[in-house]
C-alpha positions in Angstrom: -23.6 -122.7 -162.7 -24.1 -120.7 -159.6 -23.8 -122.2 -156.1 -27.0 -122.9 -154.3 -27.7 -121.6 -150.8 -27.4 -125.2 -149.6 -23.8 -125.3 -151.0 -23.0 -122.0 -149.4 -24.3 -123.2 -146.1 -22.2 -126.4 -146.3 -19.1 -124.4 -146.9 -20.0 -122.1 -144.0 -20.6 -125.0 -141.7 -17.2 -126.5 -142.6 -15.6 -123.1 -142.1 -17.2 -122.8 -138.7 -15.8 -126.3 -137.7 -12.3 -125.4 -138.9 -12.4 -122.0 -137.2 -13.5 -123.5 -133.9 -10.9 -126.2 -134.0 -8.1 -123.8 -134.8 -9.2 -121.4 -132.0 -9.5 -124.2 -129.5 -6.2 -125.8 -130.3 -4.0 -122.8 -131.4 -5.5 -119.7 -129.8 -7.3 -120.4 -126.5 -5.0 -119.7 -123.5 -1.9 -119.1 -125.7 0.3 -116.1 -125.0 -1.3 -114.0 -127.8 -4.8 -114.9 -126.4 -3.8 -113.6 -123.0 -2.4 -110.4 -124.6 -5.7 -110.0 -126.5 -7.7 -110.5 -123.3 -5.6 -107.9 -121.4 -5.9 -105.5 -124.4 -9.7 -105.9 -124.1 -10.1 -105.4 -120.4 -7.2 -103.2 -119.2 -8.0 -100.1 -121.4 -11.5 -100.0 -120.0 -10.3 -100.2 -116.4 -7.7 -97.5 -117.0 -10.1 -95.2 -118.8 -12.9 -95.7 -116.3 -10.7 -95.1 -113.2 -8.2 -92.5 -114.3 -9.0 -90.9 -117.7 -12.8 -90.5 -118.0 -14.4 -87.2 -117.1 -17.3 -88.3 -114.9 -19.5 -85.4 -115.9 -19.1 -86.4 -119.5 -19.5 -90.2 -119.1 -22.6 -90.5 -121.4 -21.1 -88.3 -124.1 -17.8 -90.3 -124.0 -19.6 -93.6 -124.1 -21.5 -92.5 -127.2 -18.2 -91.6 -128.8 -16.7 -95.0 -127.8 -19.9 -96.7 -129.2 -19.7 -94.8 -132.5 -16.0 -95.8 -132.9 -16.7 -99.4 -131.9 -19.5 -99.8 -134.4 -17.5 -98.3 -137.2 -14.4 -100.3 -136.3 -16.3 -103.6 -136.1 -18.0 -103.0 -139.4 -14.7 -102.1 -141.1 -12.9 -105.0 -139.6 -15.6 -107.5 -140.6 -15.6 -106.0 -144.1 -11.8 -106.0 -144.5 -11.5 -109.5 -143.1 -14.3 -110.8 -145.3 -12.6 -109.3 -148.4 -9.3 -110.8 -147.3 -7.6 -107.4 -147.1 -6.2 -108.4 -143.8 -6.6 -111.2 -141.3 -6.1 -112.2 -137.7 -4.3 -115.5 -137.1 -5.0 -115.2 -133.3 -8.4 -114.3 -132.0 -9.8 -113.8 -128.5 -13.1 -115.4 -129.6 -13.7 -117.5 -132.7 -16.5 -115.2 -133.7 -17.1 -111.9 -135.4 -15.8 -109.2 -135.0 -12.4 -110.7 -135.8 -10.4 -108.4 -133.6 -12.5 -107.6 -130.6 -9.8 -105.9 -128.5 -9.0 -103.3 -131.1 -12.6 -102.8 -132.2 -14.3 -102.4 -128.8 -11.5 -101.3 -126.6 -8.1 -99.9 -127.6 -9.1 -97.9 -130.7 -12.4 -96.4 -129.5 -11.1 -95.5 -126.1 -7.9 -93.9 -127.5 -9.9 -91.7 -129.9 -12.5 -91.0 -127.2 -9.6 -89.7 -125.0 -8.5 -87.5 -128.0 -12.1 -86.2 -128.2 -12.3 -85.6 -124.4 -8.9 -83.9 -123.9 -9.0 -81.5 -126.9 -11.2 -78.5 -127.2 -10.5 -77.3 -130.7 -10.4 -78.8 -134.1 -6.7 -78.0 -134.4 -5.7 -79.8 -131.2 -8.1 -82.7 -132.0 -6.5 -83.1 -135.4 -3.0 -83.0 -134.0 -3.9 -85.7 -131.4 -5.7 -87.9 -134.0 -2.9 -87.6 -136.5 -0.5 -88.8 -133.8 -2.9 -91.6 -132.8 -3.6 -92.7 -136.3 0.1 -92.7 -137.2 0.8 -94.8 -134.0 -1.9 -97.3 -134.8 -0.9 -97.5 -138.5 2.8 -97.4 -138.4 3.7 -98.8 -135.0 0.9 -101.0 -133.6 0.0 -102.7 -136.9 3.7 -103.6 -137.8 4.2 -104.9 -134.2 1.2 -107.1 -134.5 2.4 -108.3 -137.9 5.8 -109.1 -136.4 4.3 -111.1 -133.6 2.1 -113.0 -136.0 -1.2 -111.6 -134.6 -2.1 -109.6 -137.7 -1.7 -110.2 -141.5 -1.9 -107.7 -144.3 -2.9 -109.3 -147.7 -4.1 -106.5 -150.0 -3.7 -103.5 -147.7 -1.2 -100.8 -146.8 -0.5 -99.0 -143.6 -1.2 -95.7 -145.4 -4.8 -96.9 -146.0 -5.2 -97.4 -142.3 -3.8 -94.0 -141.5 -6.2 -92.4 -144.0 -9.1 -94.5 -142.6 -8.4 -93.5 -138.9 -8.1 -89.8 -139.8 -11.3 -89.9 -141.9 -13.2 -91.6 -139.1 -11.8 -89.3 -136.5 -13.1 -86.3 -138.3 -16.5 -87.8 -139.0 -17.0 -89.0 -135.4 -15.9 -85.6 -133.9 -18.2 -83.8 -136.3 -21.1 -86.1 -135.4 -20.3 -85.8 -131.7 -20.3 -82.0 -131.8 -23.7 -82.0 -133.6 -25.0 -84.5 -131.1 -23.7 -82.5 -128.2 -25.3 -79.3 -129.6 -28.8 -80.7 -129.5 -30.6 -79.8 -126.3 -30.9 -82.7 -123.9 -31.7 -83.0 -120.2 -30.8 -86.7 -119.8 -27.0 -86.5 -120.3 -25.7 -87.8 -117.0 -25.2 -91.3 -115.6 -25.7 -91.5 -111.8 
């Protein structure tokens, strides 16, 4: 017998209650929560004040948006399939890891896009970034109990970051090549 939609909704409702209770009692205002908050806000401030090329703001925001959408989709998918998980969350909602999906990862790869002019230099930068995220940042977050790997390997993350880096740059170069007159933000 297959579960009814009502049975699924009852389980989802219970999951929501447990998730909110866990977040409220274990995550909110804890040290990891403050780290996640800082990791969400500080990269944007640093990027906006010191790293962003003002003449390319719209183009770079499009790059950040593309990375954010892909990262959020992938994170929701991977978390749903229990490939990985996040014991500590900034918010008890989706996406599960907001700081990485909407701040750290997109802004890092947008900087690689901004500061490189050839495919060769871009690939060098993105290999370094991908290796750092996969083999340094992920293990650190695992060590501090902020990330869990269930059926996943760091090599998969490396490959995923590299694939997305190539796809996003290819898409951005095509987008940039299209004639536009509305490319600046005042």
